[in-house]
N, CA and C atoms of all chains as a GROMACS GRO file, in nm:
protein
  618
    1MET      N    1  13.471  12.132   3.992
    1MET     CA    2  13.526  12.017   4.066
    1MET      C    3  13.582  11.913   3.970
    2ILE      N    4  13.503  11.878   3.868
    2ILE     CA    5  13.549  11.778   3.770
    2ILE      C    6  13.668  11.833   3.692
    3ARG      N    7  13.657  11.961   3.655
    3ARG     CA    8  13.767  12.021   3.579
    3ARG      C    9  13.897  12.018   3.661
    4LEU      N   10  13.884  12.052   3.787
    4LEU     CA   11  14.002  12.049   3.875
    4LEU      C   12  14.059  11.908   3.881
    5PHE      N   13  13.968  11.813   3.891
    5PHE     CA   14  14.012  11.674   3.899
    5PHE      C   15  14.088  11.633   3.774
    6VAL      N   16  14.032  11.671   3.656
    6VAL     CA   17  14.097  11.635   3.529
    6VAL      C   18  14.236  11.699   3.520
    7ILE      N   19  14.244  11.825   3.560
    7ILE     CA   20  14.373  11.894   3.555
    7ILE      C   21  14.475  11.824   3.645
    8LEU      N   22  14.431  11.790   3.766
    8LEU     CA   23  14.522  11.725   3.859
    8LEU      C   24  14.566  11.589   3.807
    9LEU      N   25  14.472  11.516   3.746
    9LEU     CA   26  14.503  11.383   3.694
    9LEU      C   27  14.605  11.394   3.579
   10ALA      N   28  14.582  11.492   3.491
   10ALA     CA   29  14.675  11.513   3.378
   10ALA      C   30  14.813  11.546   3.431
   11TRP      N   31  14.817  11.629   3.534
   11TRP     CA   32  14.944  11.670   3.593
   11TRP      C   33  15.016  11.549   3.653
   12ALA      N   34  14.935  11.465   3.719
   12ALA     CA   35  14.993  11.346   3.782
   12ALA      C   36  15.050  11.252   3.676
   13LEU      N   37  14.976  11.233   3.568
   13LEU     CA   38  15.021  11.144   3.461
   13LEU      C   39  15.145  11.200   3.392
   14ALA      N   40  15.147  11.332   3.370
   14ALA     CA   41  15.263  11.395   3.307
   14ALA      C   42  15.386  11.374   3.395
   15GLY      N   43  15.368  11.391   3.524
   15GLY     CA   44  15.479  11.370   3.617
   15GLY      C   45  15.528  11.227   3.612
   16ALA      N   46  15.434  11.134   3.603
   16ALA     CA   47  15.471  10.992   3.597
   16ALA      C   48  15.548  10.962   3.470
   17ALA      N   49  15.503  11.018   3.357
   17ALA     CA   50  15.570  10.994   3.230
   17ALA      C   51  15.712  11.049   3.235
   18LEU      N   52  15.726  11.167   3.293
   18LEU     CA   53  15.858  11.230   3.304
   18LEU      C   54  15.950  11.142   3.389
   19ALA      N   55  15.895  11.090   3.498
   19ALA     CA   56  15.977  11.011   3.589
   19ALA      C   57  16.027  10.884   3.522
   20GLN      N   58  15.951  10.832   3.426
   20GLN     CA   59  15.990  10.708   3.360
   20GLN      C   60  16.098  10.732   3.255
   21GLY      N   61  16.093  10.848   3.188
   21GLY     CA   62  16.179  10.870   3.073
   21GLY      C   63  16.321  10.913   3.106
   22ASN      N   64  16.338  11.039   3.136
   22ASN     CA   65  16.472  11.092   3.156
   22ASN      C   66  16.483  11.161   3.290
   23LEU      N   67  16.606  11.170   3.339
   23LEU     CA   68  16.632  11.255   3.454
   23LEU      C   69  16.661  11.394   3.402
   24ASP      N   70  16.613  11.492   3.476
   24ASP     CA   71  16.638  11.631   3.438
   24ASP      C   72  16.781  11.669   3.478
   25ILE      N   73  16.864  11.701   3.380
   25ILE     CA   74  17.001  11.745   3.412
   25ILE      C   75  17.028  11.882   3.353
   26ASP      N   76  16.920  11.953   3.318
   26ASP     CA   77  16.936  12.086   3.259
   26ASP      C   78  16.904  12.196   3.359
   27THR      N   79  16.978  12.200   3.470
   27THR     CA   80  16.958  12.310   3.564
   27THR      C   81  17.085  12.396   3.566
   28PRO      N   82  17.071  12.523   3.604
   28PRO     CA   83  17.190  12.609   3.609
   28PRO      C   84  17.298  12.554   3.701
   29ALA      N   85  17.258  12.496   3.814
   29ALA     CA   86  17.357  12.443   3.908
   29ALA      C   87  17.435  12.327   3.844
   30ILE      N   88  17.365  12.240   3.774
   30ILE     CA   89  17.432  12.126   3.710
   30ILE      C   90  17.526  12.177   3.601
   31ALA      N   91  17.482  12.278   3.526
   31ALA     CA   92  17.568  12.335   3.422
   31ALA      C   93  17.696  12.391   3.483
   32GLN      N   94  17.683  12.453   3.600
   32GLN     CA   95  17.801  12.509   3.668
   32GLN      C   96  17.897  12.399   3.711
   33PHE      N   97  17.842  12.293   3.770
   33PHE     CA   98  17.928  12.181   3.811
   33PHE      C   99  18.001  12.123   3.690
   34LYS      N  100  17.927  12.104   3.581
   34LYS     CA  101  17.987  12.045   3.461
   34LYS      C  102  18.100  12.133   3.408
   35ALA      N  103  18.075  12.264   3.403
   35ALA     CA  104  18.177  12.355   3.350
   35ALA      C  105  18.303  12.353   3.436
   36ALA      N  106  18.283  12.356   3.569
   36ALA     CA  107  18.398  12.357   3.660
   36ALA      C  108  18.476  12.226   3.647
   37MET      N  109  18.403  12.115   3.636
   37MET     CA  110  18.469  11.985   3.628
   37MET      C  111  18.541  11.967   3.494
   38ALA      N  112  18.482  12.018   3.386
   38ALA     CA  113  18.546  12.007   3.255
   38ALA      C  114  18.676  12.086   3.254
   39GLN      N  115  18.672  12.205   3.315
   39GLN     CA  116  18.791  12.288   3.320
   39GLN      C  117  18.900  12.221   3.404
   40ARG      N  118  18.859  12.164   3.517
   40ARG     CA  119  18.954  12.098   3.605
   40ARG      C  120  19.012  11.972   3.540
   41HIS      N  121  18.931  11.910   3.457
   41HIS     CA  122  18.974  11.785   3.394
   41HIS      C  123  19.102  11.803   3.312
   42ALA      N  124  19.112  11.918   3.247
   42ALA     CA  125  19.232  11.944   3.166
   42ALA      C  126  19.358  11.938   3.252
   43GLN      N  127  19.345  11.981   3.379
   43GLN     CA  128  19.461  11.979   3.469
   43GLN      C  129  19.483  11.842   3.533
   44LEU      N  130  19.374  11.764   3.543
   44LEU     CA  131  19.385  11.634   3.609
   44LEU      C  132  19.426  11.523   3.513
   45LEU      N  133  19.406  11.546   3.384
   45LEU     CA  134  19.425  11.442   3.283
   45LEU      C  135  19.561  11.373   3.296
   46LEU      N  136  19.665  11.455   3.307
   46LEU     CA  137  19.801  11.404   3.318
   46LEU      C  138  19.814  11.306   3.435
   47TRP      N  139  19.747  11.339   3.546
   47TRP     CA  140  19.761  11.257   3.667
   47TRP      C  141  19.678  11.131   3.660
   48TYR      N  142  19.568  11.135   3.586
   48TYR     CA  143  19.494  11.011   3.560
   48TYR      C  144  19.583  10.917   3.479
   49GLN      N  145  19.646  10.975   3.376
   49GLN     CA  146  19.724  10.894   3.282
   49GLN      C  147  19.849  10.836   3.347
   50SER      N  148  19.906  10.911   3.442
   50SER     CA  149  20.029  10.863   3.506
   50SER      C  150  19.998  10.760   3.616
   51GLY      N  151  19.870  10.751   3.655
   51GLY     CA  152  19.834  10.658   3.760
   51GLY      C  153  19.843  10.718   3.899
   52ALA      N  154  19.884  10.843   3.908
   52ALA     CA  155  19.892  10.908   4.039
   52ALA      C  156  19.752  10.922   4.098
   53VAL      N  157  19.656  10.953   4.012
   53VAL     CA  158  19.518  10.973   4.054
   53VAL      C  159  19.432  10.860   3.998
   54GLY      N  160  19.342  10.810   4.080
   54GLY     CA  161  19.253  10.703   4.035
   54GLY      C  162  19.108  10.736   4.065
   55LEU      N  163  19.019  10.658   4.001
   55LEU     CA  164  18.874  10.674   4.020
   55LEU      C  165  18.828  10.577   4.128
   56THR      N  166  18.765  10.632   4.232
   56THR     CA  167  18.726  10.547   4.345
   56THR      C  168  18.592  10.479   4.320
   57ARG      N  169  18.567  10.377   4.401
   57ARG     CA  170  18.442  10.300   4.386
   57ARG      C  171  18.320  10.380   4.429
   58ASP      N  172  18.342  10.491   4.500
   58ASP     CA  173  18.227  10.570   4.545
   58ASP      C  174  18.205  10.694   4.460
   59GLY      N  175  18.257  10.691   4.336
   59GLY     CA  176  18.226  10.800   4.244
   59GLY      C  177  18.310  10.924   4.264
   60GLY      N  178  18.427  10.908   4.326
   60GLY     CA  179  18.516  11.022   4.346
   60GLY      C  180  18.652  10.997   4.284
   61VAL      N  181  18.748  11.081   4.325
   61VAL     CA  182  18.886  11.067   4.277
   61VAL      C  183  18.978  11.071   4.400
   62VAL      N  184  19.096  11.008   4.388
   62VAL     CA  185  19.188  11.006   4.501
   62VAL      C  186  19.332  11.004   4.451
   63LEU      N  187  19.421  11.061   4.530
   63LEU     CA  188  19.564  11.055   4.501
   63LEU      C  189  19.612  10.920   4.554
   64ARG      N  190  19.617  10.822   4.467
   64ARG     CA  191  19.647  10.686   4.513
   64ARG      C  192  19.797  10.657   4.511
   65GLU      N  193  19.873  10.740   4.440
   65GLU     CA  194  20.017  10.721   4.429
   65GLU      C  195  20.087  10.855   4.448
   66PRO      N  196  20.092  10.904   4.573
   66PRO     CA  197  20.147  11.038   4.595
   66PRO      C  198  20.289  11.052   4.542
   67GLY      N  199  20.365  10.942   4.547
   67GLY     CA  200  20.503  10.946   4.501
   67GLY      C  201  20.517  10.976   4.353
   68ALA      N  202  20.407  10.955   4.278
   68ALA     CA  203  20.412  10.980   4.134
   68ALA      C  204  20.394  11.129   4.100
   69VAL      N  205  20.370  11.210   4.202
   69VAL     CA  206  20.356  11.354   4.180
   69VAL      C  207  20.475  11.424   4.245
   70PRO      N  208  20.550  11.503   4.168
   70PRO     CA  209  20.662  11.577   4.228
   70PRO      C  210  20.615  11.660   4.346
   71LEU      N  211  20.699  11.662   4.447
   71LEU     CA  212  20.662  11.729   4.572
   71LEU      C  213  20.609  11.872   4.549
   72ALA      N  214  20.671  11.941   4.456
   72ALA     CA  215  20.634  12.080   4.431
   72ALA      C  216  20.490  12.093   4.382
   73GLN      N  217  20.440  11.985   4.319
   73GLN     CA  218  20.305  11.992   4.262
   73GLN      C  219  20.201  11.922   4.347
   74ARG      N  220  20.246  11.854   4.451
   74ARG     CA  221  20.154  11.768   4.526
   74ARG      C  222  20.040  11.848   4.589
   75GLN      N  223  20.073  11.962   4.644
   75GLN     CA  224  19.970  12.043   4.709
   75GLN      C  225  19.865  12.088   4.607
   76ALA      N  226  19.913  12.125   4.488
   76ALA     CA  227  19.820  12.171   4.384
   76ALA      C  228  19.728  12.058   4.341
   77VAL      N  229  19.784  11.937   4.328
   77VAL     CA  230  19.701  11.822   4.287
   77VAL      C  231  19.600  11.790   4.397
   78THR      N  232  19.646  11.795   4.522
   78THR     CA  233  19.554  11.769   4.635
   78THR      C  234  19.438  11.867   4.634
   79THR      N  235  19.468  11.992   4.604
   79THR     CA  236  19.362  12.094   4.598
   79THR      C  237  19.266  12.065   4.484
   80LEU      N  238  19.322  12.026   4.368
   80LEU     CA  239  19.236  11.991   4.254
   80LEU      C  240  19.142  11.876   4.291
   81LEU      N  241  19.197  11.776   4.359
   81LEU     CA  242  19.116  11.658   4.393
   81LEU      C  243  19.007  11.693   4.493
   82ALA      N  244  19.040  11.779   4.588
   82ALA     CA  245  18.939  11.820   4.686
   82ALA      C  246  18.825  11.894   4.615
   83GLY      N  247  18.863  11.981   4.522
   83GLY     CA  248  18.762  12.054   4.445
   83GLY      C  249  18.677  11.961   4.361
   84GLU      N  250  18.743  11.863   4.299
   84GLU     CA  251  18.672  11.768   4.214
   84GLU      C  252  18.572  11.685   4.296
   85ASN      N  253  18.617  11.636   4.412
   85ASN     CA  254  18.528  11.555   4.495
   85ASN      C  255  18.410  11.638   4.547
   86ALA      N  256  18.436  11.763   4.580
   86ALA     CA  257  18.328  11.850   4.628
   86ALA      C  258  18.226  11.873   4.516
   87ASP      N  259  18.277  11.898   4.395
   87ASP     CA  260  18.187  11.922   4.282
   87ASP      C  261  18.107  11.796   4.247
   88ARG      N  262  18.172  11.681   4.254
   88ARG     CA  263  18.100  11.556   4.222
   88ARG      C  264  17.990  11.532   4.323
   89THR      N  265  18.020  11.552   4.452
   89THR     CA  266  17.917  11.534   4.554
   89THR      C  267  17.802  11.633   4.532
   90GLY      N  268  17.840  11.756   4.501
   90GLY     CA  269  17.737  11.858   4.473
   90GLY      C  270  17.653  11.820   4.353
   91LEU      N  271  17.719  11.768   4.251
   91LEU     CA  272  17.649  11.728   4.128
   91LEU      C  273  17.548  11.616   4.157
   92TYR      N  274  17.592  11.515   4.230
   92TYR     CA  275  17.502  11.402   4.260
   92TYR      C  276  17.380  11.451   4.338
   93ARG      N  277  17.406  11.538   4.435
   93ARG     CA  278  17.296  11.590   4.518
   93ARG      C  279  17.201  11.676   4.434
   94GLU      N  280  17.259  11.756   4.345
   94GLU     CA  281  17.178  11.846   4.264
   94GLU      C  282  17.090  11.768   4.166
   95ILE      N  283  17.143  11.660   4.111
   95ILE     CA  284  17.062  11.579   4.019
   95ILE      C  285  16.944  11.519   4.097
   96ALA      N  286  16.972  11.470   4.217
   96ALA     CA  287  16.865  11.415   4.300
   96ALA      C  288  16.760  11.523   4.330
   97ARG      N  289  16.809  11.641   4.368
   97ARG     CA  290  16.719  11.751   4.403
   97ARG      C  291  16.635  11.795   4.281
   98ALA      N  292  16.703  11.808   4.167
   98ALA     CA  293  16.634  11.855   4.047
   98ALA      C  294  16.525  11.758   4.004
   99ASN      N  295  16.538  11.632   4.043
   99ASN     CA  296  16.439  11.534   4.005
   99ASN      C  297  16.346  11.497   4.120
  100GLY      N  298  16.346  11.583   4.219
  100GLY     CA  299  16.244  11.576   4.324
  100GLY      C  300  16.258  11.460   4.420
  101ASN      N  301  16.378  11.404   4.432
  101ASN     CA  302  16.392  11.294   4.527
  101ASN      C  303  16.533  11.290   4.584
  102LEU      N  304  16.550  11.356   4.698
  102LEU     CA  305  16.685  11.364   4.759
  102LEU      C  306  16.736  11.226   4.799
  103ALA      N  307  16.644  11.131   4.820
  103ALA     CA  308  16.686  10.997   4.860
  103ALA      C  309  16.761  10.925   4.749
  104TRP      N  310  16.753  10.980   4.628
  104TRP     CA  311  16.822  10.915   4.515
  104TRP      C  312  16.970  10.946   4.510
  105GLU      N  313  17.017  11.037   4.596
  105GLU     CA  314  17.156  11.081   4.586
  105GLU      C  315  17.254  10.964   4.587
  106ALA      N  316  17.232  10.869   4.678
  106ALA     CA  317  17.324  10.756   4.689
  106ALA      C  318  17.318  10.669   4.563
  107ASP      N  319  17.197  10.651   4.508
  107ASP     CA  320  17.183  10.573   4.385
  107ASP      C  321  17.251  10.643   4.268
  108ILE      N  322  17.236  10.774   4.264
  108ILE     CA  323  17.299  10.851   4.155
  108ILE      C  324  17.451  10.842   4.168
  109ARG      N  325  17.500  10.854   4.290
  109ARG     CA  326  17.644  10.841   4.312
  109ARG      C  327  17.692  10.702   4.267
  110ALA      N  328  17.618  10.599   4.302
  110ALA     CA  329  17.658  10.463   4.264
  110ALA      C  330  17.656  10.445   4.113
  111THR      N  331  17.555  10.503   4.049
  111THR     CA  332  17.546  10.495   3.902
  111THR      C  333  17.666  10.564   3.838
  112PHE      N  334  17.696  10.685   3.887
  112PHE     CA  335  17.812  10.758   3.833
  112PHE      C  336  17.941  10.681   3.858
  113ALA      N  337  17.955  10.628   3.979
  113ALA     CA  338  18.078  10.555   4.012
  113ALA      C  339  18.103  10.446   3.909
  114GLN      N  340  17.996  10.375   3.878
  114GLN     CA  341  18.007  10.265   3.783
  114GLN      C  342  18.037  10.316   3.642
  115ARG      N  343  17.973  10.427   3.605
  115ARG     CA  344  17.992  10.480   3.469
  115ARG      C  345  18.129  10.546   3.452
  116TRP      N  346  18.179  10.619   3.551
  116TRP     CA  347  18.314  10.678   3.541
  116TRP      C  348  18.415  10.566   3.514
  117VAL      N  349  18.404  10.459   3.593
  117VAL     CA  350  18.500  10.348   3.581
  117VAL      C  351  18.486  10.280   3.446
  118GLU      N  352  18.362  10.259   3.406
  118GLU     CA  353  18.335  10.193   3.278
  118GLU      C  354  18.391  10.274   3.160
  119ARG      N  355  18.376  10.405   3.170
  119ARG     CA  356  18.412  10.493   3.057
  119ARG      C  357  18.559  10.533   3.058
  120ALA      N  358  18.629  10.507   3.167
  120ALA     CA  359  18.769  10.550   3.177
  120ALA      C  360  18.853  10.484   3.067
  121PRO      N  361  18.941  10.562   3.005
  121PRO     CA  362  19.025  10.507   2.898
  121PRO      C  363  19.129  10.409   2.953
  122ALA      N  364  19.186  10.330   2.863
  122ALA     CA  365  19.291  10.236   2.901
  122ALA      C  366  19.408  10.312   2.963
  123GLY      N  367  19.466  10.252   3.066
  123GLY     CA  368  19.580  10.314   3.132
  123GLY      C  369  19.545  10.381   3.264
  124TRP      N  370  19.418  10.418   3.281
  124TRP     CA  371  19.376  10.483   3.404
  124TRP      C  372  19.355  10.378   3.513
  125TRP      N  373  19.369  10.422   3.638
  125TRP     CA  374  19.351  10.332   3.751
  125TRP      C  375  19.213  10.350   3.812
  126VAL      N  376  19.148  10.236   3.837
  126VAL     CA  377  19.011  10.240   3.890
  126VAL      C  378  18.997  10.140   4.005
  127GLU      N  379  18.909  10.173   4.098
  127GLU     CA  380  18.886  10.088   4.214
  127GLU      C  381  18.757  10.008   4.194
  128ASN      N  382  18.762   9.879   4.217
  128ASN     CA  383  18.639   9.801   4.200
  128ASN      C  384  18.559   9.799   4.330
  129ALA      N  385  18.444   9.731   4.324
  129ALA     CA  386  18.350   9.737   4.436
  129ALA      C  387  18.408   9.680   4.565
  130THR      N  388  18.511   9.594   4.555
  130THR     CA  389  18.568   9.537   4.676
  130THR      C  390  18.694   9.612   4.721
  131GLY      N  391  18.724   9.724   4.655
  131GLY     CA  392  18.837   9.806   4.698
  131GLY      C  393  18.969   9.770   4.633
  132ILE      N  394  18.966   9.682   4.534
  132ILE     CA  395  19.089   9.643   4.464
  132ILE      C  396  19.113   9.741   4.348
  133TRP      N  397  19.238   9.789   4.338
  133TRP     CA  398  19.273   9.880   4.228
  133TRP      C  399  19.327   9.800   4.110
  134ARG      N  400  19.286   9.844   3.991
  134ARG     CA  401  19.343   9.782   3.870
  134ARG      C  402  19.356   9.889   3.763
  135GLN      N  403  19.446   9.860   3.670
  135GLN     CA  404  19.465   9.953   3.560
  135GLN      C  405  19.374   9.911   3.444
  136LYS      N  406  19.300  10.004   3.389
  136LYS     CA  407  19.210   9.972   3.278
  136LYS      C  408  19.293   9.927   3.157
  137GLN      N  409  19.245   9.821   3.096
  137GLN     CA  410  19.319   9.767   2.980
  137GLN      C  411  19.263   9.822   2.850
  138MET      N  412  12.551  12.254   3.625
  138MET     CA  413  12.674  12.282   3.555
  138MET      C  414  12.709  12.167   3.463
  139SER      N  415  12.741  12.054   3.521
  139SER     CA  416  12.775  11.939   3.436
  139SER      C  417  12.651  11.855   3.413
  140PRO      N  418  12.646  11.786   3.299
  140PRO     CA  419  12.528  11.708   3.264
  140PRO      C  420  12.508  11.588   3.355
  141PHE      N  421  12.607  11.540   3.416
  141PHE     CA  422  12.591  11.426   3.507
  141PHE      C  423  12.663  11.456   3.637
  142ARG      N  424  12.625  11.389   3.741
  142ARG     CA  425  12.686  11.416   3.871
  142ARG      C  426  12.769  11.296   3.918
  143ILE      N  427  12.889  11.324   3.956
  143ILE     CA  428  12.972  11.221   4.018
  143ILE      C  429  12.987  11.262   4.163
  144PRO      N  430  12.956  11.173   4.252
  144PRO     CA  431  12.966  11.211   4.394
  144PRO      C  432  13.108  11.258   4.425
  145SER      N  433  13.118  11.366   4.499
  145SER     CA  434  13.251  11.422   4.526
  145SER      C  435  13.336  11.324   4.606
  146ARG      N  436  13.268  11.234   4.679
  146ARG     CA  437  13.345  11.136   4.756
  146ARG      C  438  13.424  11.046   4.661
  147VAL      N  439  13.359  11.008   4.548
  147VAL     CA  440  13.426  10.924   4.449
  147VAL      C  441  13.545  10.998   4.387
  148LEU      N  442  13.521  11.126   4.354
  148LEU     CA  443  13.629  11.206   4.296
  148LEU      C  444  13.749  11.215   4.390
  149LEU      N  445  13.718  11.237   4.516
  149LEU     CA  446  13.825  11.249   4.615
  149LEU      C  447  13.904  11.119   4.625
  150ALA      N  448  13.833  11.008   4.623
  150ALA     CA  449  13.899  10.879   4.632
  150ALA      C  450  13.989  10.857   4.510
  151ALA      N  451  13.936  10.891   4.391
  151ALA     CA  452  14.015  10.874   4.268
  151ALA      C  453  14.139  10.963   4.272
  152LEU      N  454  14.121  11.084   4.322
  152LEU     CA  455  14.235  11.176   4.331
  152LEU      C  456  14.340  11.120   4.426
  153ALA      N  457  14.294  11.065   4.536
  153ALA     CA  458  14.388  11.008   4.634
  153ALA      C  459  14.469  10.895   4.569
  154VAL      N  460  14.399  10.812   4.490
  154VAL     CA  461  14.467  10.702   4.422
  154VAL      C  462  14.571  10.756   4.324
  155ALA      N  463  14.531  10.859   4.248
  155ALA     CA  464  14.624  10.917   4.149
  155ALA      C  465  14.748  10.972   4.217
  156ILE      N  466  14.728  11.043   4.328
  156ILE     CA  467  14.843  11.102   4.398
  156ILE      C  468  14.931  10.991   4.458
  157ALA      N  469  14.865  10.889   4.512
  157ALA     CA  470  14.941  10.778   4.568
  157ALA      C  471  15.024  10.711   4.458
  158GLY      N  472  14.964  10.700   4.339
  158GLY     CA  473  15.036  10.641   4.226
  158GLY      C  474  15.160  10.721   4.192
  159CYS      N  475  15.144  10.851   4.194
  159CYS     CA  476  15.256  10.942   4.169
  159CYS      C  477  15.370  10.914   4.265
  160VAL      N  478  15.338  10.910   4.392
  160VAL     CA  479  15.439  10.890   4.495
  160VAL      C  480  15.507  10.754   4.475
  161THR      N  481  15.424  10.653   4.445
  161THR     CA  482  15.479  10.518   4.426
  161THR      C  483  15.581  10.516   4.315
  162ILE      N  484  15.546  10.582   4.201
  162ILE     CA  485  15.635  10.583   4.086
  162ILE      C  486  15.768  10.649   4.122
  163ASN      N  487  15.759  10.758   4.198
  163ASN     CA  488  15.880  10.834   4.229
  163ASN      C  489  15.973  10.764   4.326
  164ILE      N  490  15.922  10.663   4.398
  164ILE     CA  491  16.007  10.593   4.494
  164ILE      C  492  16.112  10.512   4.420
  165TYR      N  493  16.075  10.454   4.306
  165TYR     CA  494  16.168  10.367   4.235
  165TYR      C  495  16.272  10.448   4.161
  166PHE      N  496  16.398  10.414   4.182
  166PHE     CA  497  16.507  10.484   4.118
  166PHE      C  498  16.514  10.445   3.970
  167PRO      N  499  16.506  10.541   3.879
  167PRO     CA  500  16.510  10.509   3.736
  167PRO      C  501  16.655  10.482   3.691
  168ALA      N  502  16.697  10.359   3.708
  168ALA     CA  503  16.839  10.325   3.686
  168ALA      C  504  16.885  10.352   3.543
  169ALA      N  505  16.801  10.315   3.447
  169ALA     CA  506  16.841  10.334   3.307
  169ALA      C  507  16.853  10.482   3.273
  170ALA      N  508  16.758  10.560   3.322
  170ALA     CA  509  16.762  10.704   3.297
  170ALA      C  510  16.884  10.766   3.364
  171ALA      N  511  16.918  10.715   3.482
  171ALA     CA  512  17.035  10.769   3.554
  171ALA      C  513  17.164  10.738   3.478
  172GLU      N  514  17.171  10.619   3.422
  172GLU     CA  515  17.291  10.584   3.343
  172GLU      C  516  17.305  10.676   3.222
  173LYS      N  517  17.191  10.700   3.158
  173LYS     CA  518  17.192  10.788   3.042
  173LYS      C  519  17.238  10.929   3.081
  174ALA      N  520  17.185  10.977   3.193
  174ALA     CA  521  17.222  11.110   3.240
  174ALA      C  522  17.371  11.114   3.276
  175ALA      N  523  17.417  11.009   3.343
  175ALA     CA  524  17.559  11.003   3.382
  175ALA      C  525  17.648  11.006   3.258
  176ASP      N  526  17.613  10.928   3.159
  176ASP     CA  527  17.695  10.923   3.037
  176ASP      C  528  17.698  11.059   2.968
  177ALA      N  529  17.584  11.126   2.965
  177ALA     CA  530  17.579  11.258   2.900
  177ALA      C  531  17.671  11.356   2.973
  178ILE      N  532  17.669  11.350   3.106
  178ILE     CA  533  17.753  11.442   3.184
  178ILE      C  534  17.900  11.405   3.171
  179ILE      N  535  17.930  11.275   3.173
  179ILE     CA  536  18.069  11.231   3.159
  179ILE      C  537  18.124  11.274   3.022
  180ASP      N  538  18.042  11.261   2.918
  180ASP     CA  539  18.084  11.307   2.785
  180ASP      C  540  18.131  11.452   2.789
  181GLU      N  541  18.054  11.534   2.860
  181GLU     CA  542  18.086  11.677   2.862
  181GLU      C  543  18.208  11.706   2.949
  182VAL      N  544  18.214  11.640   3.065
  182VAL     CA  545  18.324  11.670   3.157
  182VAL      C  546  18.457  11.618   3.100
  183TRP      N  547  18.454  11.501   3.044
  183TRP     CA  548  18.577  11.443   2.988
  183TRP      C  549  18.594  11.481   2.841
  184GLN      N  550  18.497  11.553   2.788
  184GLN     CA  551  18.501  11.596   2.648
  184GLN      C  552  18.534  11.482   2.554
  185MET      N  553  18.454  11.378   2.565
  185MET     CA  554  18.480  11.257   2.489
  185MET      C  555  18.403  11.251   2.358
  186LYS      N  556  18.319  11.353   2.333
  186LYS     CA  557  18.246  11.351   2.206
  186LYS      C  558  18.345  11.368   2.092
  187PRO      N  559  18.326  11.297   1.982
  187PRO     CA  560  18.417  11.311   1.868
  187PRO      C  561  18.417  11.455   1.820
  188PRO      N  562  18.535  11.514   1.796
  188PRO     CA  563  18.544  11.653   1.753
  188PRO      C  564  18.472  11.675   1.621
  189ARG      N  565  18.401  11.788   1.614
  189ARG     CA  566  18.325  11.815   1.492
  189ARG      C  567  18.417  11.862   1.380
  190PRO      N  568  18.385  11.826   1.258
  190PRO     CA  569  18.464  11.877   1.147
  190PRO      C  570  18.442  12.028   1.136
  191GLY      N  571  18.548  12.103   1.121
  191GLY     CA  572  18.535  12.248   1.113
  191GLY      C  573  18.611  12.315   1.224
  192GLY      N  574  18.582  12.279   1.349
  192GLY     CA  575  18.652  12.340   1.460
  192GLY      C  576  18.748  12.240   1.525
  193PRO      N  577  18.868  12.283   1.558
  193PRO     CA  578  18.962  12.194   1.625
  193PRO      C  579  18.920  12.174   1.772
  194GLY      N  580  18.853  12.066   1.798
  194GLY     CA  581  18.806  12.043   1.935
  194GLY      C  582  18.676  12.115   1.961
  195ALA      N  583  18.685  12.245   1.978
  195ALA     CA  584  18.571  12.333   2.002
  195ALA      C  585  18.471  12.276   2.101
  196PRO      N  586  18.515  12.250   2.226
  196PRO     CA  587  18.424  12.190   2.324
  196PRO      C  588  18.319  12.288   2.374
  197ALA      N  589  18.350  12.418   2.368
  197ALA     CA  590  18.256  12.516   2.424
  197ALA      C  591  18.147  12.552   2.324
  198ALA      N  592  18.168  12.514   2.196
  198ALA     CA  593  18.074  12.555   2.092
  198ALA      C  594  17.951  12.466   2.090
  199ASP      N  595  17.868  12.481   2.190
  199ASP     CA  596  17.744  12.402   2.191
  199ASP      C  597  17.631  12.485   2.249
  200PRO      N  598  17.601  12.598   2.187
  200PRO     CA  599  17.499  12.687   2.242
  200PRO      C  600  17.358  12.629   2.227
  201ALA      N  601  17.343  12.530   2.139
  201ALA     CA  602  17.210  12.474   2.116
  201ALA      C  603  17.156  12.408   2.241
  202LYS      N  604  17.247  12.359   2.327
  202LYS     CA  605  17.201  12.286   2.445
  202LYS      C  606  17.151  12.380   2.555
  203GLU      N  607  17.191  12.506   2.548
  203GLU     CA  608  17.153  12.597   2.653
  203GLU      C  609  17.018  12.659   2.624
  204LYS      N  610  16.916  12.580   2.639
  204LYS     CA  611  16.783  12.632   2.614
  204LYS      C  612  16.717  12.668   2.746
  205THR      N  613  16.638  12.771   2.742
  205THR     CA  614  16.564  12.809   2.862
  205THR      C  615  16.419  12.771   2.842
  206PRO      N  616  16.359  12.708   2.942
  206PRO     CA  617  16.220  12.662   2.924
  206PRO      C  618  16.122  12.778   2.918
   0.00000   0.00000   0.00000
């Protein structure tokens, strides 16, 4: 009985320590999302730089200037953006799931939204919390 | 078995407190840890890490990170 109690207590404390330190982002699903997004990024880069595509306040991407994409490529860009938004949503959910708290998904999305915008290079278009678009300086 | 006896009622109560503590800790969103995780993922997706000397870019050359527990 005492031994069981000690084991359970140690397990509880280990869990608590883990929860304080880092989020677990080393799962196969997260690796898949990252790989797909990195590959897609090479194709999206041009559109970020031209301002056709911007980073939204909710941690996604959007075609904010359709006219900046030649008609022949617009469908392809739209498909890329749909894939990117699906992967980002999946990524946020998977991080929440991997860390044992699905309720964190919205917080994780908000954190990413803020970090994508913060990390975006100069010239890219980003949406602030009130929905105003600006070009990063 | 054991040299001293602790009433099982006390043990149960302590266990309940420990488990409750666990749940309490997990309710709070670890904002700093989430930022760190987000930055690590953004680095990889946007490939913003400074290129290593030796390979031109070489974004895929990071087998050290793929560890299995």
